[in-house]
C-alpha positions as CSV (number, residue, x, y, z in Angstrom):
1,M,-0.1,0.0,-0.1
2,P,1.3,3.4,-0.8
3,L,2.7,5.6,1.8
4,K,1.3,9.1,2.5
5,L,2.0,11.1,5.6
6,L,1.9,14.8,6.7
7,A,3.9,16.2,9.3
8,L,2.8,19.5,11.0
9,D,4.9,19.3,14.0
10,D,8.2,17.8,15.6
11,E,6.7,14.6,16.3
12,D,5.3,13.9,13.2
13,L,8.4,15.0,11.4
14,T,10.1,12.1,13.5
15,V,8.0,9.6,11.9
16,I,8.6,10.9,8.5
17,S,12.2,10.8,9.1
18,A,12.0,7.1,10.4
19,H,10.2,6.2,7.0
20,M,13.0,8.4,4.6
21,Q,15.9,6.8,6.6
22,D,18.2,5.5,3.9
23,A,16.2,6.9,1.1
24,V,18.7,7.7,-2.0
25,F,18.3,10.6,-4.1
26,R,20.5,12.5,-6.7
27,I,21.5,16.5,-6.2
28,A,19.3,16.7,-9.6
29,D,16.1,15.3,-7.8
30,V,16.3,18.4,-5.5
31,E,14.1,21.7,-6.6
32,Y,13.7,24.4,-4.7
33,E,10.9,27.0,-5.5
34,P,11.4,30.1,-3.4
35,R,8.5,31.9,-4.6
36,Q,6.2,28.8,-3.6
37,K,8.4,28.7,-0.6
38,R,8.3,24.9,-1.2
39,L,11.7,22.3,-1.5
40,T,10.9,19.0,-3.1
41,I,13.0,15.7,-3.3
42,A,12.4,12.7,-5.2
43,A,14.0,9.8,-3.7
44,N,14.2,6.1,-3.6
45,R,12.8,5.2,-0.1
46,F,14.0,2.0,1.6
47,D,10.8,0.3,3.0
48,W,12.1,-0.4,6.7
49,E,8.6,-1.9,7.6
50,A,8.7,-4.5,4.8
51,A,12.2,-5.5,5.9
52,D,11.1,-6.1,9.5
53,R,8.5,-8.0,8.0
54,E,10.0,-10.1,5.4
55,A,12.6,-12.8,5.7
56,K,13.4,-12.5,2.4
57,G,14.4,-9.5,0.0
58,F,14.0,-5.9,0.6
59,E,12.0,-3.1,-1.0
60,R,12.4,0.5,-2.3
61,S,9.8,2.8,-3.5
62,R,9.8,5.8,-5.3
63,A,8.8,8.9,-3.0
64,A,8.3,12.3,-3.0
65,L,9.4,14.6,-0.1
66,C,7.9,17.8,0.0
67,F,8.7,20.9,2.4
68,K,6.5,24.0,2.6
69,Q,6.8,27.2,4.2
70,V,10.4,27.1,3.4
71,T,12.3,30.5,3.5
72,S,15.8,29.5,3.0
73,V,18.1,26.7,1.9
74,R,21.8,26.3,2.7
75,S,23.9,23.1,2.2
76,I,27.2,22.0,4.1
77,G,29.4,19.3,2.7
78,I,27.8,18.8,-0.7
79,D,29.0,20.1,-4.4
80,R,25.9,21.3,-5.7
81,K,27.3,21.2,-9.1
82,A,27.6,17.4,-9.1
83,K,23.9,17.0,-10.1
84,E,24.2,13.3,-10.5
85,K,26.0,12.4,-7.2
86,V,23.9,10.2,-5.0
87,L,23.3,11.2,-1.5
88,S,21.7,9.0,1.4
89,L,19.3,10.7,3.8
90,L,19.7,9.3,7.6
91,A,17.6,11.8,9.1
92,V,15.0,14.7,9.2
93,L,15.4,16.9,12.1
94,F,13.4,20.0,13.4
95,E,14.7,22.9,15.8
96,K,12.6,25.7,16.9
97,E,14.0,29.0,16.7
98,S,11.7,31.0,19.1
99,E,8.3,30.5,20.9
100,G,6.5,30.5,17.6
101,P,6.1,27.7,14.9
102,D,9.5,29.0,12.9
103,G,12.6,26.9,12.9
104,S,15.0,25.3,10.9
105,I,14.8,21.6,9.5
106,E,18.1,19.7,8.7
107,L,18.4,16.7,6.2
108,V,21.3,14.8,7.6
109,L,23.2,12.9,5.1
110,A,25.5,10.2,4.9
111,G,29.3,11.3,4.9
112,G,28.9,14.1,6.9
113,G,26.7,16.5,4.5
114,S,23.5,18.3,4.9
115,I,20.7,20.5,3.9
116,L,19.6,23.4,6.1
117,L,16.0,24.8,5.6
118,G,14.7,27.7,7.3
119,V,10.9,27.2,7.6
120,D,7.9,29.4,9.0
121,C,6.7,26.2,10.5
122,V,6.8,22.4,9.9
123,E,4.6,21.3,7.1
124,V,6.2,18.3,5.5
125,Q,4.5,15.8,2.9
126,L,5.9,12.1,2.2
127,A,4.0,10.4,-0.4
128,D,5.0,7.1,-2.8
129,T,4.6,7.8,-6.0
130,G,5.2,4.8,-8.0
131,G,5.7,1.1,-7.5
132,T,8.0,-0.9,-5.4
133,W,11.0,-2.9,-6.5
134,E,13.1,-5.5,-4.9
135,T,16.7,-4.9,-3.8
136,T,19.2,-7.4,-2.5
137,M,20.8,-4.3,-0.7
138,K,19.9,-3.5,3.2
139,P,21.5,-0.2,4.4
140,R,23.9,-0.8,7.0
141,H,25.3,1.5,9.6
142,P,28.6,1.7,11.4
143,G,28.2,0.3,15.2
144,A,24.7,-1.4,14.2
145,A,23.9,-4.9,14.9
């Protein structure tokens, strides 16, 4: 069943982060539209729920991750000119700026890079956009069992 999630606060964003852990995407798959205050990433999401259920094989799904109310975008440790470079997402984190709903969202990437979004509030959508396919590769993290 295709996944569709909406995050409107930090707790919701934690759920989206878990579903997007180990998603891979190219720099060319990131689109920032400043006038619409929107950043979208087309990614291949690893299905951790299926991996926990299944004894054999693993699955990935094509997914769209859309951040709304984005006021700024910065990247650290990424060569944005290398459009075909594949990045792996480890986590999506929110940090509040003040008493209001504004703050920053950090997309933590494998290898030490990150994408930092200034946001007016948390408004993030995740939706599978295509079918699933099998993969023999399960992401591994140093120090994990």
